[in-house]
DRENFI-489112 format. One line per field, with one value per residue (C-alpha): residue number from 0; z, y, x; residue in three letters. Coordinates in steps of 0.2 Angstrom, whole numbers, always signed. Layout:
N
k: NUM/...
pz: Z/...
py: Y/...
px: X/...
r: ALA/...
REM end
This chain:
135
k: 0/1/2/3/4/5/6/7/8/9/10/11/12/13/14/15/16/17/18/19/20/21/22/23/24/25/26/27/28/29/30/31/32/33/34/35/36/37/38/39/40/41/42/43/44/45/46/47/48/49/50/51/52/53/54/55/56/57/58/59/60/61/62/63/64/65/66/67/68/69/70/71/72/73/74/75/76/77/78/79/80/81/82/83/84/85/86/87/88/89/90/91/92/93/94/95/96/97/98/99/100/101/102/103/104/105/106/107/108/109/110/111/112/113/114/115/116/117/118/119/120/121/122/123/124/125/126/127/128/129/130/131/132/133/134
pz: +0/-5/+9/-5/-10/+8/+9/+24/+23/+22/+38/+47/+42/+47/+64/+67/+62/+75/+88/+85/+86/+102/+108/+104/+110/+127/+129/+140/+124/+122/+135/+147/+162/+160/+155/+171/+182/+175/+178/+195/+189/+193/+184/+197/+196/+177/+179/+176/+164/+149/+137/+139/+138/+122/+114/+118/+111/+95/+93/+95/+83/+71/+72/+70/+55/+46/+50/+41/+27/+24/+21/+10/-1/-15/-26/-28/-12/-12/+2/+4/+5/+16/+28/+28/+31/+45/+53/+51/+61/+73/+77/+72/+80/+92/+100/+102/+110/+122/+126/+131/+143/+149/+154/+164/+172/+176/+170/+167/+151/+148/+149/+136/+124/+126/+123/+109/+101/+99/+91/+79/+74/+73/+62/+50/+48/+46/+33/+23/+23/+17/+5/-4/-3/-16/-14
py: +0/+17/+30/+43/+36/+39/+54/+62/+77/+65/+57/+73/+77/+59/+61/+78/+69/+55/+69/+77/+61/+58/+75/+71/+53/+57/+72/+74/+72/+54/+44/+56/+51/+32/+33/+43/+31/+15/+23/+30/+47/+64/+80/+88/+74/+76/+95/+99/+93/+94/+101/+86/+74/+82/+84/+66/+60/+70/+64/+45/+48/+54/+39/+28/+38/+38/+19/+17/+28/+16/+2/+12/+20/+8/+20/+8/+12/+20/+25/+7/-1/+13/+10/-9/-7/+5/-7/-21/-11/-4/-20/-33/-25/-11/-18/-36/-30/-18/-33/-44/-30/-27/-45/-45/-28/-34/-18/-16/-22/-5/+4/-8/-5/+14/+14/+0/+8/+24/+17/+6/+21/+32/+20/+18/+37/+38/+24/+33/+49/+40/+29/+43/+56/+52/+60
px: +0/+7/+5/+4/-13/-20/-33/-25/-37/-52/-45/-44/-62/-67/-59/-68/-84/-81/-77/-93/-103/-95/-100/-118/-117/-110/-122/-137/-147/-141/-131/-122/-133/-132/-114/-110/-120/-112/-95/-99/-95/-103/-104/-93/-80/-79/-73/-55/-42/-55/-42/-31/-46/-53/-36/-31/-48/-46/-28/-33/-48/-36/-25/-40/-46/-29/-28/-45/-39/-25/-37/-48/-33/-35/-45/-59/-69/-86/-98/-105/-88/-82/-97/-94/-75/-80/-92/-80/-67/-79/-88/-75/-60/-65/-81/-74/-58/-67/-79/-64/-58/-76/-78/-62/-66/-84/-91/-109/-116/-125/-108/-101/-116/-114/-95/-95/-110/-102/-86/-96/-107/-91/-81/-96/-97/-78/-78/-92/-83/-67/-76/-85/-71/-58/-41
r: MET/ASN/PRO/ALA/ASN/VAL/ASN/TYR/LEU/GLY/ALA/VAL/VAL/ALA/ALA/LEU/ALA/SER/PHE/LEU/ILE/GLY/GLY/VAL/TRP/TYR/SER/PRO/VAL/MET/PHE/ALA/ARG/PRO/TRP/MET/ALA/ALA/ASN/GLY/LEU/THR/GLU/GLU/GLY/LEU/LYS/GLY/GLY/MET/GLY/ARG/VAL/PHE/GLY/GLY/ALA/PHE/ALA/LEU/GLN/LEU/VAL/GLY/ALA/VAL/ASN/LEU/ALA/PHE/PHE/LEU/ALA/ASP/GLY/ARG/SER/ASP/VAL/VAL/TRP/GLY/MET/VAL/ALA/GLY/ALA/LEU/ALA/GLY/VAL/GLY/TRP/VAL/ALA/THR/ALA/MET/GLY/THR/THR/TYR/LEU/PHE/GLU/ARG/LYS/PRO/LEU/ARG/LEU/TYR/CYS/ILE/ASN/ALA/GLY/TYR/HIS/ALA/VAL/SER/PHE/VAL/VAL/MET/GLY/ALA/ILE/LEU/GLY/VAL/TRP/LYS/LYS
REM end
């Protein structure tokens, strides 16, 4: 695979999309309260250090998006294959790896579903962006 074929700008946009999805996913509109409850967290306890958290989260999303962009850099990808590749990565790798960790940590199933669901949706959207956006 030729790194020159990777759509790096598409990967940045895909990472931004994933970051925005996370903002909605973990907001009070969706899963903030059950996520905090399953983690034993409070709003007060989450204050402080958010620059590091958000900066680190975006950097990690960017790594994931660039990695996915490498898989879709063959020039033959389209939106459907991008979404399938994203689902395979999000469910087949991320959610299963998280599931193994959750089993050993004995965390609530609800927490696993919230977190793994976010990553599955996020990777599908990133795959769609990368699949449709040709370099």
